[in-house]
N, C-alpha and C positions, 0 to 999 in steps of 0.2 A: 562509482557508486553514486554519482550525483542524482541519478534518477530516483534512487531510494531515498524517501525522506527520513526514515528511521528504520531500525533492525526490525521492528515490530511488524512491518509490512514488506519486509525484504522478498519473502516468498511471493506474495500476491504481485509484486512488481515484476516478477518473472513474466507474467502473462502480458504486461504492458510494454516489454521491450521488442525491438524489431527482431523478427524471426532469424534473420541471418546471423545475429550475434548470440542467440539464446544459448545454444549448447556451451559455447566459451563461458558465458556469464555464469551459467547454472553450475559448471564444474568447478569454478573458482569461488562460488558463494561461501563456502565455509571459511575460506582465508578472509574474504571481504567483511563477513559477520563478526569475526574476530577483531579486525581492523577496525571496524566501526565501533565495537564495544571499548577498544582501547583508547579511542577518542573521549571518552567519559571517566575512565578510572584505569589507573596503572595495575597491572597484574604481575605478581611474581612468576617465576618459571614454572613452578608446581602447578599454579592456577591456570596458566597459559596452556600447559599439557593437558590438564582435566577438560578445559573449554574445548581444545581442539579435537579431543577423543569424543566429547559430547556432540559437537557439531558433525563430526564424520558419521557418528552413529545415526544421527537424525536425518542427515541427508540420504544415507543409504536407506532409511526406511521411506522417506519421502520419494525418493525415485521409485521404489518399488509399489508403494501403496497409494500415494497421492497424485503422482503424475498420470497414471492411466485414466482415472476419473476426469482429470483436466483435458486430457486429449479427447475423450468422448464428448466432453462438453464444447470444445472448440469445433469439433466436427458437427455437433448438433446445430450451433449456431451458424455455422457456414452453410448448412442446408437451408435454415429458416430465412437467412438473409438473401436468398434468391430473389425473394419478394419483400416489399418494404414491411417492416415490423409494426405491429399495433402496439398500443400503449401498455397493454397488460404483458405483452412479450418483453418489452424492454425493461419493465419492472421486474419481471420473472428472472430475466438473465442477469440483472443487477444482483438480485438476492442469491441466484444460483453461484456466481462467481465469488460472491462474499461468503456464502457459507463454505465453498471449498477453501478460500483463503483462511477463514477463521478456523476451520479444523485443523489446518496445517500450523497455525499459530499455536493452538492448544496443544498440539503435539510437540511443539518446540519448547513449550514452557519449561520443561525440566532443564533445558540448557541454561535458561536464565535463572530459574530458582536455585540450581546447584551452584552457579557462580555466585550468587548473592549470599548464599549460606557460607560460602568460603571467605567472604570479604571480612576483614577486620574493622574496627571502628574507624580508623583513619581513612581507609578506603571507602568507606560508606559515606563519610563526610565529603570526600572528593567527588563521589558519584552524585550525591545530592546537590552539591554546590554547582557542579557542571550541568545537571539538568535544569536547575533554576536559571543560571547565568545564561545558557544557550537558548532557553526559551524567552527570557526577557529581552535578550539582545535581538532576536528576530523580531519581537514584537515592537521594540522601539524603531528598528530599522524600517518596518513597514508603516508605523504611525507617522513617521515625518513625511513620508511621500504624500504628494498629492493624490486625491481619488483617481483623477484622470489618468495619472501615470500608472498607478497600481492597475487599473483596468486595462490599459494598454499592454503592460507587461504580462497580465495574465492572459489577455487575448493572444498575444504573440506565442505564448506557451501552449495554449490550447490548439492554435493552428498548426503548430510544429508536430504535436502529438497526433493530431487527426491527419495530417498528410502523410504521416508514416504509414497509415493504413489505406487511405483513399487517393493518394495522389494530390496534385494541386487543388486547391479549394477555389470556389467561385466567390465573387462578391458577396453573394446572398449568403453563402454558407460562413463567410467571415463576419458578417453582421449578426448571424444567429450565434456564433461563437463568442462575439463582443457582448451580447446579451446574457450568456451564461456567464462570462468573466465578471459582468457587472454584478450579478447576483451572488456570485462567490466573494467578491469583495464587501459587498453589503453584510455579508455573514461573518466577516472577520472578528468583530467585537464578540460575538457568541463564541466563536471558536477559541479566542483567547481566554475567555471565561472558563469554558470547558477544560481547556488544557491546563489551567492553574489549578482546577479542582482535581484533576487527574494527577497532577504532580503531588499534591497533598495526600492522595490516596496512595500513591507509590511510597511516600514517606512513612505513613502509617503502616503499610504492609511490611516495608523493609524492617521496621522496628520489631516485628513479630516472627523474623525469619528462623529463630531458634526455638520458638514455643508453639508456634501454630501447626498442628498436625495436617491442616489443610493448605499449608502455604503454598505448595507447588500447584495445586489446583487454583487457588485464588490468584496466583501469578498469571496463569493462563487467562483467566477471565479479565483480568486488569489490562494484559496485553491486548486482548480483543477489543476492550473499550477504547484503548488508546488508538488502535487501527480503525475503529469504527466511529472516530470522533466526529464525523458529519452525518451521523445516523439521526433518525427522526426520534429515537427514544429520549433525547436530551431535552429539547424544549421545542416549542412551536416554531422558533426560527429554523431550526434544523429540519424540521417537518416540511417547512415551507420551501426550503432550498431543495430538498430532495424531490419533492413534486415538481418544482420548477425544471429541475435538472431533467427529469423524465419527459416533461413536455417539450424541452429544447431538443432533447435526443431524439425524440419522435420527428419533430420538424427537420432535423439534420438529416436523419435516415431516409425520409421521404424525398429530401432534396438531391439525393444522390443521382448522378448521370449513370448511363449504362457503362461508361468507360471507368467510372469510380467504382461501381459495383464488380467489375471485373477485377480491378486493382485490389479490392478489398478481399475478394475470394482468393486470389492469388497469394495475398499475404497471410490469410488464415490457413490456406492449404499448406504454405510453407511452415507456419507455426505448428500445425498438426504434425507434420512431417519431422520437424526438429523434435518435438516432444517424443515421438515414437522412436527416434534414433536414441535419445537419452535414456528411455525405459530400457531399450534393448542393449545398451552398452554402460 
């Protein structure tokens, strides 16, 4: 699960995985979701059983109700990508895939809310401590790195992910991805500030788990906010990053060679086929 930064976006990350591994990954997601949660809090046997049952129930729903729209969306994207996308199309697909992912997250909120309600005070303290420590550790690790190294690491990550879909990138495309990496590193201070605020929101909401009748709904919205941490709704910096991202993706899309477009079409066709296979089985 190294590609999934957190449970909150584990479903949306399915779309970003290589199509050849999608079916295996999807079928084992209930296990990995529980495994990931165990990294933050130790559950007793009855809590683990309840979590497993909630996860199985959710993924049954997800396969039947959420994957068909995703398959249709992938098919729509594949057709539109036969020609270079314009800015409005890129922006539109960003919001369409986010909308799909956030709907899935909201539907999964009962899994998290039920687990939180079941925790005793000792477990809550453990969960909150791990949330804070892991966030601070990541921030410290990133802060001590020179900006040039962080940009290079991020560029390498972007190149790897891009080449999964279009094949080998050109020098021009690598420069475009370096530009995007620079924007993302520039955004890090805002990201850490937003993340700290969200952790405070998590702590406040957890304290209301036994008294707030809207707890489950609020958990869902908080999970979406966490997954949508780079959204423009937070501040001008995130709005600027998002617009820059669209502009960079526009140039990257227009830079694709015929060979790369064929590669991308092949990957999207395979992803669509994998999704249909999961839906039917």
